[in-house]
N, C-alpha and C positions, 0 to 999 in steps of 0.2 A: 805613959811614955809615948813620945812621938817618934814615928819612923819616917825618915825623909830620904828618898832616892835621889842621887846626884851623879853627875858625870864630871870628872876632873880630867883635864888634858894638859899636856906639855909638849910643845913643838921644838924641834931642832936640838934635842938632847945630844950631848957630845961626850968627851972623855972625862969630864968632871962629873962626879956623882951629884945629881940634883934631886931635890924633894919633889915628888909628884903630888903628895897629899899628906897633911898632918892632921891627926884626929884632934878635934878641939877639946878643951877642958870639959869635964862632966859629960863626955860623949864616948860611946862605944861604937865602932864602925865595923861593918861587915863588908869586906871586899868581895864583890860578886864576879867581876870580870876584869881582866887586864889584857889589852890589845897593844901590841908593839908593831910599828910599821917602819920599814927601812925606806927612807925618802932620799937616800943618796944614790950615787951612780956606781957604787961598789958594794961588795959583800961586807957585812959587819958582824960583830959579836956583841951580844947584849947581856947586861947584868941587871937583875932586879933584887932589891934588898929591903930590909926593915931596920931602921934605927930606933932604939928604945932608950929613953932616959934612965930607966931603972934596971936595965938588963943589958946583955951583950947584943951588939949589932949582928945581924945575920944576913946571909945571902940566900934568897929562895930560888934563884936561878943564876947560874954563872956561865959566861961565855957561850950563850946560845947562838949558834950561827943563824943569821938571817940574810938570805940572798937578796941581791939588788931588786928593789921593787916589790918585795913580798911583805906579808904581815903574819903575825902569830897571835892566836888567842891562847893566852898562857894558863888560865884557870881551869878550863874544861870540866866544869861541874863542882870543883872544890871551892871552899870558902876560907878566907883568912880573917881573923878578928884582930882589929887594932884597938888598943886601949888609948886613953887620953894621952896626947903628946907623942904617940908612936908615929913614925914617918915612913911612908912607902917611897923608896928611892929607885932611880934608874940611871944607867950610863951605857955608853957605847964605846967602841974602840976607835971610832972615827968621828971627828967634830961635826956637829950640825947634821946628824944622819938619822936620828930616831925621833919619831912622833909616838907619844904614849896617850892612851885613853883608858881611864879606870872608872868602872861603874861601882858605886858604893851605896850602902844604906847606913845612914847615921841614926843611932838610937839615943835619944836624949831624955 
């Protein structure tokens, strides 16, 4: 089995939920870190979730307040395992206001 560390990013996330990363087929992914940055000129609320093709979609963070110009390291030592085709998602309550960086390890 190969372990590959990667960084996935998404700029200008807004009010529509977007996929930040989808685990490929035949791959298990360990999410090591999630950083959210408010790049707007106002305070925002952030949501982070997981969509799963074989189970219920869930929110792992809902309406996290993120002041103007600040960032948040969401994981703080915890890990999340994504199975194949699971998608890590994000959204904000203000258009084009959120930059996301996700550090992962893919196991193939």
